[in-house]
C-alpha positions, 0 to 999 in steps of 0.5 A: 669161613662158613663155620662163622655164623656171626662176626661181631665187631667190638665197640672199640674197633675203628671204622671200616676204612679199607673200602675208602682207600683205593690204593689198598682195596683195589689190589686186595680185591684183585688178589681175592678174585684171582684166588677164587678163580684159580688153584692158588687160593687166598692166604690171609695169614693170622686173624686174632680174636675171641671165639664164643658159642663153640666157634660160631661167633667171632670177635676180631681183635686184629683182622676186622678190615679183611673180614669185613671185605670178605663178608662183602665179597661173599654177599656180592657173590651170593647175590649175583649167583642168585640172579644168574641161577634163580631156581637155586638160591644161595643163602648168606649165613654169616651176620656182620654185627657192629657193637654200639655202631647203630648206623653200621649195624643197621646198614649191614642187617638191611643189606643181608635182608635185601641180598637178592635186591643188589642186582637188576634183572640185567645183572647190574649192581644197583645204586645202593643209596637209591634203594627204598630201604636205605636211610639217608642218615647212613650216607655220612657214616664212614663204615657205610661209605666204605662198604658201598665203595668196596661193593662198587670196587668188586663190581668194577673188577669182577668182569666175566667171572662166574659168581656161582663157581667162585662162591662154591670155591669160597671156603676151600680156597680161603686159608687163614689161621684164627688165633683165639685169645680166650678172653671175654673182655673184648673191650679191654686191654687186649684190644688196645695191645693188639690193635696199635694202642687203639689207633689205626696202624701206622704207615711203618706197621703196614709196611713192616707187615707187608715186608714180612710177607715179602721176605717169606715169599722170596726166601722161605723156600731156600733160606729159612734162616734169613726169614727167621733172622729178619723177623727176630731182628726187626722186632728186637735189636733193629728197633732197639737201635732206633729207640736208643737214639731218640729222646723222650719226646721223640719215642712216641714217634718211633715208627716215623723214624723207623720208616725214615731209616728203612727208606734211607737204606733202600734209597742207598741200595738203588742209587749205589747199584745204579739200577733205577731204570729197572725199579719198574719192570712191567709195561702193564703197570706204567699208566697206573704207577704214573697216576699214583706218582703224579707223573704225566703219562708219556707215549714213550714208555722208555721215557716214562720208566726213567721218570718213574724211577726218578720220581720213586727215588726222590719220593722216598728220600725227601724230608716230608711225606716220604714213603710209597703206598702198598698199592705202588709197592705191590707193583714194583720190584723195589724190595727185591731179594738183593735189596732186602739182603742189603737192608738186613746187612746194613741194619746189622752193620749199623747196630755193631758200629753204633757206639763208634759212630756216635763217638765221632760227634764233637762236644764243642767246636774246639775239640779235635782229638779223634772227633769229626765235624761233618756239619753243624751238629746238634749236641742234643742228638746222637750222630746216628740220629742226625745222619739216618733219622733226622727229618728237619732239613728242607732239601735232600742232603746228598752229601749226608746220604753219601756219608751214611753209605760210608758207614755201611760200606766200611769193611766187615773184615778186620783191616788196618784202617780203623773206623775213625780213620775210614770215616775221616777219609770219607768225610774229606772225599765228600766235603770236597765235592758237590754231590747231587742227584746226578753224581751220587752213584759215582761217589758211592762207587768210589767208596766201594772201590776203597772198601774193596781195596782195604779188604784185600 
């Protein structure tokens, strides 16, 4: 990173917001500090952009948030190292430049100029807003607030680490790949295509990126085929499956629907395995997780673990504001190896049975020939959409979720009972029971037993 003398943020890039998102910046800072303090190093994956001046100037197209955080960390370490070792002052060689963002640009330049004034003589981080070089108008700038918040987070997490040693390890422990796009038009189409059509990444895009790394970490060493298949399918046939079941007005929100499908499958996995109590497996995470999930912190850790598991499963399947932050997911074994295998297998099963599933939808209430009437169907949408993607219901439809599980539980091997007969049998099993949070896993267990019996 020391080779990059200037990092220029193009004018179409969004503000630096990572510092204001505590659920994202805190685990990232912890990861960076740990990587600088050990042999594990820091893997930042790919950073896309345009290199000029023989690689001395870099225009990030994707990776701006990470690069800004790294620049702030290096500034912090340089300043702290100079306080600790005043006779051997270090210099921050990189400049962070914001094109056409006057406040952000001026603030970063001023911080660079006053790098040796960020700490008191007692090595305490100063109140940046109270420094005589700080302009009051900067207080309301999103990027400026994000930078200050990041520096405060670094200071809070830094502890007794050795700034001099970490600064020396900075370049050798930092690993990333720059993909140069070789295009001088940093304000044009390439930016828009690379950076989510010029808008912030969606929750699904962030989760998808997080899952790609999780799959690589869990399967990379012993099952490279799973990794490659996951990456190919998630961007192709699995996405196509969702796209084909949306009408034109819904396609602009495809990421919301893909997120719904993914969380539906992970819910089915955990309820089916009845392993809710093991979703949270680290006592050290309990208090932070309970705060993030809005749970009262009990003294009894066993009670708290049960509360957390129930809260997680309820959150990811409720009809609005579902999903978990990456901060929470980083601290949970929710997407473990078996769960990811189940998700991949379920995607493939749904893809292979999509035509048969949608053919089960009735055209009118009087038609009974090989059609199934599960609930008051919407004739404008497919049955796949109604079962796996629809978010309009106000309450959690446990019966419908069980029916969803019936689709993925249908035996993969050829059996005497075709898919229609199987779903008809499952439909009768489900509508004759009051399925709720307390008994859904036992109903799913019964479905598994019938599937195993037919597979014999």
